[in-house]
N, C-alpha and C positions, 0 to 999 in steps of 0.2 A: 313233633309235628313240624312239617315244613313251613318255612316262612313264605308268604305270598309276596312276590316282587311286582310292584306296579310300575308301568311305564310312566314317564313324565306326563304324557297326555292324560292318562287315567288319574294321576295325582291331581292334576289341575282341574279335571272334571269334578272330582270329589269336592274341591274347594268352591266350585261354581254351580253345583247341581241344582240349587234353588232357582237359578236363572233359566235353567233349561226348560222346565215345565211350562211356564207362562210364555216364553219365547216360542216354544214348539207349537203351542195353540195359536198364537198370533200368526206364525208362519203358515200353519195349516189353513187358517182362514183366508189369508192373503193368496195362497196358492189356489184354493178352491174358487176364489173370485176370478183369478186369471184363467183357470180352466173353464169356468162358465162364460167369461167374456169372449174367449177365443174358441169355445166349444171344442176343446182339445180331446182327442182320442186318448185312451189310457196308454197306448204304446208311445205316444208323443210325450205324455207326462213322465213316463219312466225314463225316456231318453233325455229329457230336460233335466230331471233330477240327477241322472248319471253325470251329465256335463257339468252341472253346478257343483256336485259333490267332488268331481275330479279337480275342478279349479280350487275348491277350498282345501282339498287334501294337499295339493301342491303348495298352496299358501301356508298351510299349517306345517308342512314338512320343512319349509324355509325357517320357520320359527324354531322348530325342534332340532334342526340341523346343528344349531349352536350348542346343543346338549348331546350331540352325536346320537340322537334318537329318532331321526327322520324316517329311518327304515321301518319303525314300528307303527308309524301313523296309519299306513294302509292296513296293516294287520288289525290295529285297534278299530278302524272304521268297519272292517269286515265283521269283527266281533260285535260292534254296536248294532250293525244291521241284522246279524243272526239273532242277537238277543231281542231286538225289537220284533222280528218276525215270530220268534218263539213266544214272546209275551202276548202278541195278538192271537196266535193259535191257542194258547192256554186260556185266554179270556173267553174265546169262542167256545172252547171245550167246556169250560166251567159253566158258562151260560146254558149250554145245551144239557149238561148234566143236571143242573138245577131245575131246568124246565122239565126234564124227565122225572126227576124226583118229586117235583110238585104235582105232576100229572098222576103219579102213582099214589100220592097221598090223598087226592080228591076222589 
């Protein structure tokens, strides 16, 4: 069996994954407050998130450049984004499937 090789970023994430959940919820609520306050269109929200993400990607690359791993930061970010989108899609799919199954049982 092949060994899975994790990037330094993923290794660090594994060490701090507990912090991610609560922080993500706080960040989501703060962002929703800003969206409501400024009545932002979804296109503006996506643009802002891209700008903020780009800035944090560059900051993170500086940290991991010391480990000669800065080039994988963008790739890891893309993988995180894809995994998050897939997770949401699967949650919606599972909810719809459960709804249909419950409808067939009644």
